[in-house]
C-alpha positions as CSV (number, residue, x, y, z in Angstrom):
1,M,0.0,0.0,0.0
2,R,1.2,3.5,-0.7
3,V,-0.1,7.2,-0.6
4,L,0.3,9.3,-3.7
5,K,-0.3,12.9,-4.3
6,L,-2.2,13.4,-7.5
7,E,-1.5,16.2,-10.0
8,P,-4.8,16.9,-11.8
9,S,-4.7,18.0,-15.4
10,S,-7.2,20.9,-14.8
11,V,-8.0,23.7,-12.4
12,V,-8.1,22.6,-8.8
13,P,-10.8,23.5,-6.1
14,S,-9.5,26.1,-3.7
15,A,-8.1,25.1,-0.3
16,R,-10.6,24.4,2.4
17,S,-11.6,22.3,5.5
18,G,-14.9,21.0,6.9
19,H,-16.0,19.9,3.4
20,R,-17.3,16.6,2.3
21,L,-16.0,14.2,-0.4
22,V,-18.3,11.5,-1.7
23,T,-18.4,9.1,-4.7
24,V,-21.1,9.2,-7.4
25,G,-20.7,6.8,-10.3
26,N,-17.1,7.3,-11.6
27,S,-16.6,10.7,-10.0
28,L,-15.7,12.1,-6.7
29,V,-18.0,14.9,-5.6
30,L,-16.7,17.7,-3.5
31,F,-19.2,19.8,-1.5
32,G,-18.8,23.0,0.5
33,G,-16.3,23.6,3.3
34,Y,-14.7,26.5,4.9
35,T,-11.5,28.6,4.4
36,Q,-9.8,31.4,6.3
37,R,-8.8,34.5,4.5
38,D,-6.7,37.5,5.6
39,L,-7.0,38.9,9.2
40,S,-9.5,41.7,9.7
41,P,-8.5,45.2,10.9
42,D,-8.9,44.0,14.5
43,Q,-6.6,41.0,13.8
44,Q,-9.5,38.5,13.8
45,P,-9.5,35.7,11.2
46,V,-12.0,36.3,8.4
47,G,-13.8,33.1,7.5
48,E,-15.4,32.3,4.1
49,L,-17.8,29.5,3.3
50,K,-17.3,27.6,0.2
51,R,-20.7,27.4,-1.6
52,D,-19.6,25.3,-4.5
53,L,-19.8,21.8,-6.0
54,W,-16.9,20.0,-7.8
55,T,-16.5,16.7,-9.5
56,F,-13.3,14.9,-10.1
57,N,-13.3,12.3,-13.0
58,L,-11.1,9.3,-11.9
59,L,-10.4,8.3,-15.5
60,T,-9.6,11.7,-16.9
61,R,-8.1,13.2,-13.6
62,E,-10.0,16.4,-14.3
63,W,-11.8,18.6,-11.8
64,R,-14.9,20.4,-13.0
65,E,-17.0,22.9,-11.2
66,V,-20.7,22.1,-11.3
67,K,-23.0,25.2,-11.2
68,T,-26.2,25.0,-9.2
69,D,-28.6,27.7,-8.2
70,L,-26.9,29.7,-5.4
71,D,-30.3,31.1,-4.3
72,T,-31.3,27.6,-3.2
73,Y,-27.8,26.2,-2.4
74,P,-27.4,25.2,1.3
75,A,-26.5,28.3,3.4
76,A,-24.3,26.5,5.9
77,T,-21.7,24.3,4.3
78,A,-19.0,23.7,7.1
79,S,-19.1,20.3,8.7
80,C,-22.5,19.4,7.4
81,A,-23.6,15.8,6.8
82,V,-23.5,14.8,3.1
83,I,-24.5,11.4,1.7
84,P,-25.1,10.3,-1.9
85,Y,-28.4,8.4,-2.3
86,G,-29.1,7.1,-5.8
87,R,-29.1,10.1,-8.2
88,Q,-29.4,12.5,-5.3
89,L,-27.0,14.3,-2.8
90,I,-28.5,14.7,0.6
91,V,-27.3,17.5,2.8
92,F,-28.2,18.1,6.5
93,G,-27.0,20.7,9.1
94,G,-23.8,22.5,9.0
95,S,-22.5,25.8,10.3
96,G,-21.9,29.2,8.7
97,S,-18.5,30.9,9.1
98,R,-19.5,32.0,12.6
99,F,-19.3,28.6,14.2
100,G,-22.0,27.9,16.7
101,L,-23.9,31.1,15.9
102,S,-25.1,30.2,12.5
103,N,-26.1,26.6,12.6
104,C,-28.5,24.9,10.2
105,G,-31.2,22.3,10.9
106,Q,-32.5,21.8,7.4
107,F,-32.4,19.0,4.8
108,K,-31.5,19.9,1.3
109,V,-31.5,17.4,-1.7
110,L,-29.6,17.9,-4.9
111,D,-31.0,16.1,-8.0
112,L,-27.8,15.1,-9.9
113,G,-29.7,15.0,-13.1
114,S,-31.3,18.4,-13.1
115,L,-28.8,20.0,-10.7
116,K,-31.8,21.5,-8.8
117,W,-31.8,21.8,-5.1
118,R,-35.1,21.3,-3.0
119,D,-35.9,21.7,0.6
120,V,-37.3,18.7,2.5
121,E,-39.5,18.9,5.5
122,V,-38.9,16.1,7.9
123,E,-41.8,14.9,10.1
124,G,-41.5,13.1,13.5
125,D,-38.9,13.9,16.1
126,P,-37.1,17.3,15.5
127,I,-33.3,17.4,15.0
128,D,-31.6,20.5,16.5
129,A,-29.8,22.9,14.2
130,S,-26.2,21.7,14.6
131,Y,-23.1,20.7,12.7
132,G,-20.4,18.0,12.8
133,H,-22.6,14.9,12.4
134,S,-21.7,11.5,11.1
135,A,-24.0,10.1,8.5
136,S,-24.5,6.5,7.2
137,I,-27.0,4.6,5.2
138,G,-28.1,1.6,7.3
139,P,-29.1,-1.9,6.1
140,D,-32.8,-0.8,6.1
141,G,-32.0,2.0,3.6
142,C,-32.6,4.7,6.3
143,L,-30.2,7.5,6.9
144,Y,-28.6,7.6,10.4
145,L,-27.2,10.8,11.8
146,Y,-25.2,10.7,15.0
147,G,-23.8,13.3,17.3
148,G,-23.1,16.9,16.3
149,T,-23.0,20.1,18.2
150,T,-24.5,23.6,18.6
151,G,-21.1,24.9,19.5
152,A,-22.0,24.7,23.2
153,V,-24.0,21.3,23.5
154,Y,-22.6,18.1,22.2
155,F,-25.1,15.4,21.3
156,N,-24.9,11.7,21.6
157,S,-28.3,10.8,20.1
158,I,-28.9,8.9,16.9
159,H,-31.5,10.0,14.3
160,K,-33.1,7.5,12.0
161,V,-34.6,9.3,8.9
162,N,-36.8,7.2,6.5
163,L,-35.7,8.4,3.1
164,D,-39.0,7.3,1.5
165,T,-41.4,9.0,4.0
166,W,-38.9,11.6,5.3
167,H,-39.9,10.7,8.9
168,N,-37.3,10.9,11.7
169,T,-37.2,8.8,14.8
170,S,-34.6,9.8,17.5
171,Y,-33.3,7.2,19.8
172,L,-32.0,7.4,23.4
173,R,-28.6,8.8,24.0
174,S,-25.6,6.5,23.6
175,P,-23.8,5.5,26.8
176,S,-20.8,7.5,25.6
177,P,-20.5,11.3,26.0
178,G,-21.8,13.6,23.2
179,R,-19.4,14.3,20.4
180,Y,-19.0,16.0,17.0
181,R,-16.8,15.2,14.1
182,A,-17.0,11.6,14.8
183,E,-17.4,9.2,11.7
184,S,-19.6,6.2,11.4
185,V,-19.8,3.1,9.2
186,S,-22.8,0.7,8.5
187,H,-21.9,-3.0,9.0
188,G,-24.5,-5.7,9.2
189,D,-27.2,-4.5,11.5
190,D,-24.9,-2.0,13.2
191,I,-23.9,1.7,12.9
192,I,-20.4,1.8,14.4
193,I,-18.9,5.1,15.7
194,F,-15.2,6.0,15.4
195,G,-13.8,8.9,17.4
196,G,-15.2,12.4,17.8
197,G,-15.0,14.8,20.7
198,S,-16.6,17.5,22.8
199,P,-14.5,19.1,21.5
200,R,-11.5,17.4,22.8
201,P,-11.0,14.0,21.2
202,T,-12.2,10.8,23.0
203,D,-9.5,8.9,25.0
204,D,-8.7,6.3,22.3
205,L,-10.4,4.2,19.6
206,G,-10.3,1.0,21.7
207,V,-14.1,1.3,22.6
208,L,-16.4,1.9,19.7
209,P,-20.1,2.9,20.5
210,T,-22.3,0.7,18.4
211,F,-26.1,1.2,17.6
212,C,-28.1,-1.9,16.4
213,T,-30.7,-0.9,13.9
214,R,-32.6,-4.1,14.4
215,T,-33.1,-3.7,18.2
216,N,-32.6,0.1,18.4
217,T,-30.1,-0.4,21.3
218,W,-26.6,0.7,22.1
219,S,-23.7,-1.4,23.0
220,V,-19.8,-1.1,22.5
221,I,-17.2,-3.0,20.5
222,R,-13.9,-3.5,22.4
223,S,-10.8,-4.0,20.3
224,R,-8.8,-7.0,20.8
225,G,-5.4,-5.8,19.7
226,S,-2.6,-4.6,22.0
227,R,-2.4,-1.2,20.2
228,V,-5.2,1.2,19.4
229,P,-5.2,4.6,17.7
230,E,-5.2,7.8,19.7
231,G,-8.6,9.4,20.1
232,R,-9.2,12.0,17.4
233,I,-11.7,14.3,15.8
234,A,-11.9,15.6,12.2
235,H,-10.3,12.4,10.8
236,S,-11.5,10.4,7.7
237,C,-13.0,7.0,8.1
238,T,-13.7,4.7,5.0
239,K,-15.1,1.2,5.0
240,V,-13.6,-1.1,2.5
241,G,-15.1,-4.6,2.7
242,Q,-14.5,-6.1,6.1
243,R,-12.0,-3.2,7.0
244,V,-12.3,0.4,8.2
245,F,-9.4,2.8,7.3
246,I,-8.8,5.8,9.6
247,A,-6.6,8.6,8.3
248,G,-5.2,11.6,10.2
249,G,-7.2,13.9,12.4
250,E,-6.8,16.1,15.4
251,V,-5.6,14.3,18.6
252,K,-5.1,15.4,22.2
253,R,-1.6,15.2,23.6
254,E,0.2,16.8,26.5
255,T,3.0,19.3,26.2
256,T,5.5,20.4,28.9
257,I,5.3,24.1,29.9
258,L,8.2,25.8,31.7
259,M,6.9,28.2,34.4
260,E,8.5,31.4,35.6
261,N,9.6,29.6,38.8
262,N,11.4,26.9,36.7
263,Q,8.6,24.4,37.6
264,T,7.2,22.4,34.7
265,V,3.6,21.4,34.2
266,Q,1.8,19.1,31.7
267,L,-1.0,20.7,29.8
268,P,-3.3,19.3,27.2
269,Y,-2.4,20.3,23.7
270,Q,-4.3,19.8,20.4
271,N,-2.2,18.5,17.6
272,A,-2.7,16.8,14.3
273,T,-1.5,13.5,13.0
274,R,-0.8,11.8,9.6
275,D,-1.1,8.2,10.7
276,L,-3.1,5.4,9.0
277,W,-4.9,2.6,10.9
278,V,-7.1,-0.2,9.8
279,F,-9.8,-1.9,11.9
280,D,-10.8,-5.5,11.1
281,L,-14.6,-5.8,11.4
282,S,-14.4,-9.5,11.9
283,T,-11.6,-9.8,14.4
284,H,-12.0,-6.3,16.1
285,V,-8.2,-5.8,15.8
286,W,-6.5,-2.5,14.9
287,S,-3.3,-2.4,12.9
288,E,-1.1,0.6,12.2
289,L,0.0,0.9,8.6
290,A,3.5,1.8,7.5
291,A,2.3,4.3,5.0
292,T,1.1,7.7,6.2
293,L,-0.4,10.9,4.8
294,P,2.5,13.2,3.7
295,T,1.6,15.8,6.4
296,D,-0.4,16.0,9.6
297,T,-3.9,16.7,8.4
298,F,-7.3,17.2,9.9
299,F,-10.8,18.4,8.8
300,H,-10.2,16.7,5.5
301,S,-12.5,14.2,3.8
302,A,-12.2,10.8,2.1
303,S,-14.2,8.5,-0.1
304,L,-13.8,5.0,-1.5
305,A,-13.8,5.1,-5.3
306,P,-14.9,2.3,-7.8
307,D,-11.2,1.5,-8.5
308,G,-10.9,0.2,-4.9
309,N,-8.8,3.0,-3.6
310,I,-9.4,5.8,-1.1
311,Y,-9.1,9.4,-2.1
312,T,-8.8,12.3,0.2
313,F,-9.0,16.0,-0.4
314,G,-8.1,19.2,1.4
315,G,-8.2,19.8,5.2
316,S,-6.1,21.8,7.6
317,E,-2.4,21.7,8.6
318,Y,-0.7,23.3,11.5
319,C,2.2,25.5,10.6
320,S,4.7,26.5,13.5
321,W,7.6,28.9,13.7
322,T,9.6,30.7,16.4
323,D,9.2,34.4,16.7
324,Q,11.9,36.9,17.5
325,N,11.2,36.5,21.3
326,G,11.8,32.7,21.1
327,Y,8.1,31.9,21.5
328,T,6.6,29.2,19.3
329,R,3.7,30.5,17.2
330,R,1.2,28.4,15.3
331,I,-1.4,29.0,12.6
332,T,-3.8,26.7,10.8
333,K,-3.4,26.5,7.0
334,R,-6.0,25.1,4.6
335,V,-4.8,23.0,1.7
336,N,-6.2,21.6,-1.5
337,K,-4.2,18.5,-2.0
338,L,-5.8,15.5,-3.6
339,M,-4.3,12.2,-2.3
340,K,-4.7,8.6,-3.3
341,I,-4.4,5.9,-0.7
342,E,-3.7,3.0,-3.1
343,L,-5.0,-0.2,-1.7
344,E,-5.1,-2.1,-4.9
345,I,-2.4,-2.5,-7.8
346,P,-4.0,-0.6,-10.8
347,P,-5.2,-2.9,-13.5
348,L,-3.3,-3.0,-16.8
349,L,-6.4,-1.6,-18.5
350,D,-6.1,1.6,-16.2
351,K,-2.5,2.0,-16.9
352,A,-3.2,1.7,-20.7
353,W,-5.9,4.2,-20.5
354,D,-3.7,6.7,-18.7
355,V,-1.2,6.6,-21.5
356,F,-3.8,6.7,-24.2
357,Y,-5.9,9.6,-22.7
358,E,-2.7,11.7,-22.1
359,E,-2.3,11.7,-25.9
360,H,-6.0,12.0,-26.8
361,S,-7.6,14.1,-24.0
362,H,-8.8,16.7,-26.6
363,L,-11.3,14.2,-28.1
364,D,-15.0,13.9,-27.1
365,A,-17.0,10.8,-26.6
366,E,-18.1,10.3,-30.1
367,E,-14.4,10.5,-31.4
368,F,-13.3,8.1,-28.8
369,L,-16.0,5.6,-30.0
370,S,-14.9,6.2,-33.6
371,L,-11.4,5.1,-32.7
372,G,-12.7,1.9,-31.3
373,V,-12.5,2.6,-27.6
374,P,-14.9,0.4,-25.8
375,E,-18.2,2.0,-24.9
376,F,-17.9,1.1,-21.2
377,L,-14.6,3.1,-21.0
378,V,-16.2,6.0,-22.8
379,R,-19.0,6.0,-20.3
380,R,-16.5,6.0,-17.4
381,S,-14.9,9.1,-18.9
382,I,-18.2,11.1,-18.5
383,Q,-19.0,12.9,-15.2
384,F,-21.5,11.1,-12.8
């Protein structure tokens, strides 16, 4: 296994964090996010929401911005829940640039054929306006939203939204504390929760809260390995068959501070990580992988593509330096790197296509067909 930085053959979406990356057909779909621009006159960061939608074609390696109606586009696009469902993109919650003061409690649905947004009114139990949920489609076809925060309150309830009737049922709180920026996967009858925090990350990932969709009850999965990942928020979490891959995230560590009386104290300190871990869903054993992300990264997003590999985009990195007085300063920098976590050896067909397309990228679908390119390959070169 290896981690590669891809160099797209087109314009690249701007740097961001708190966005979502999902897979639709043969394309990655990038939604929303947040970036930080120059400081304001009073030296306060000026935040900017990314109200855009991009697709990345895995065959042509090209990004393309998809224009939708900004008047109906979701207003809060930082740390919202985004999930593809057939030919639709479902968006819930999120925050504006003033985190905790501009939360959303609305469902929006994008039709990927017409590229039209619509509002959906959900009946049943209400869901608070909040951000930082995890989202999974359960074995019953329902959408399960877990956790989230208002910026002051951290939730540990799970919400079951029937996507046929748009009716929500909220279930009792999990036995673990509330958390946001956790991730979840659907496995068998279960929704398994990985990480998150309130806002400091959980202790570690040795105990995983688990919701059974058949009995509507909570339990925990305890890992059986001798080593487990540090607790973390804003990581990526991708299910591949019987394995779950965790990449990066923000972790809690302690740092030594020297006081004026020459005494030292240990204080909690948020830091980022670049490690990669895999959790075996059949044995409940964690394994750390030798490969890593190239930099410590958090608030990025990842998705499993049809080629069997995981792709990550964007996120935040900490940049530190020592000022003229000898103090260590740190800022958060957003990035727009597209990474490929290569789990599978690329098929010979894909390698042949890369060489062919590099020489013939100017051709359209009809011209490819006239040259004898198989129709299934031509279809793969079309967005969505």
